[in-house]
N, C-alpha and C positions, 0 to 999 in steps of 0.2 A: 037341323039347320040352326045356326047361331047368328044373331045379328048384333054387331057392335059398331057404334058410330055410323049407323045407316049402311054398313057393309055386311054382306052375307058371307058366312064361312061354313064349311061343311062340318067342322068340329073345332074344339079348342086347339088341337094340334095345327090345323090349318091357320088359325089366327096367330098362334105363336110363330109359325114359319113366316107369316106375312110381316112380322115385326123385324125380321133379320134378313129378308130376301134381298137378293142382289149381290154384287161382288164385294162390297166394302163393309157393310154393317157388322157382320160377324168378326171380321178382321179388326175393326176399330175396337169392338168390345174386348177382344183378346189382348190387344195392346194396352188397354186401360185397366186390365185386371189387377195389376199390382203397383200402379203408378198414376199420378196426376200429371197431365201434360198440358203445356201451352199449345196453342194451335200450330205454330210453326214447328215445334218439336214433333208433334204427332204427324204432321205432313211429311217430315223427313223420314220418320219411321215407316210410313206407308208409301214406299216408292211407287210412283206412277199415278198417284191420285192428284187431280187438279184441286186448286183452292176452292173453286166453285162446287165441285162434287163433295169435297170434305165438309164444307160449310153446310150443304144440303143434308148430308147424311147425319152430321152431328145434330142438326135441328130436328130431324125426324126421330133420332134416338132420344133426344131431350124431350120431345113431345110425348114419346112413349114411356117416359119416366125411367129410362134405362141408363141415361147419362145425365150428369148434372154439370151445368155451366157455372163456374165460380168467377165472379167479376170483382176485381179489387179496385177501390177508388184511389189509384195512384196516377202519377204522371211520369211516363206514358202509361196509359191504361194497361192492366194485366188481366188476362182472361185465361182460366185453366179449365180443363175437363176431367171428370172422374166418373167412375161407375156409381150408380145408386145401389142400395142393397139388392133391389130386384135385378139390376144389371149384373151384379156380381153373382147372384144365383144363376142367371142365364149363362154367365161365363163358365161356371162349373159344368153345365150341360155341354157347352161347346167344347170344353177341354176334353170331355169324354168322347165326343164325336171326333175330335182331332185324333185321339189315340186309336179309335176304331178305324179311322181312315188310313193312318200310318200302317196299321196291320194289314188292312185290306189291300192297299197299294203294294206292299211287300209281297203278299201272296200272289197277287195278279202278275207282278213282274217276274216272280219265280216261275209261274205257270207259262208265261210268254217265252221266257228263256228256254224252258224245257221243251216247248213246242218247236222252237227254232232249232234246237239240237237234234230233235227227233226227225226233222225233215231231211 
């Protein structure tokens, strides 16, 4: 058992998954992998995410030190988001998972098509 911030986790993998669980966090990390985005740019990239949810997820990723919020003292104020070094390292893991998923989906679809033609 592992305890971090008064939360109990089965192991370090359980903790890592907790950092990106949910629909949007992994997707946000993947979009920030090679670019710094302003809030509205990122929201346009993530079709279907509300302003409230994006704000909440960015704050959680920032609190986990995976995303960095850059605030510029301009008028109007400009805020940008980018991955931290740990966020980028996590992206490389997610990128591998995405490729695994692409391959798995392809195989599953071929198997389903084969089953349909065998009927």
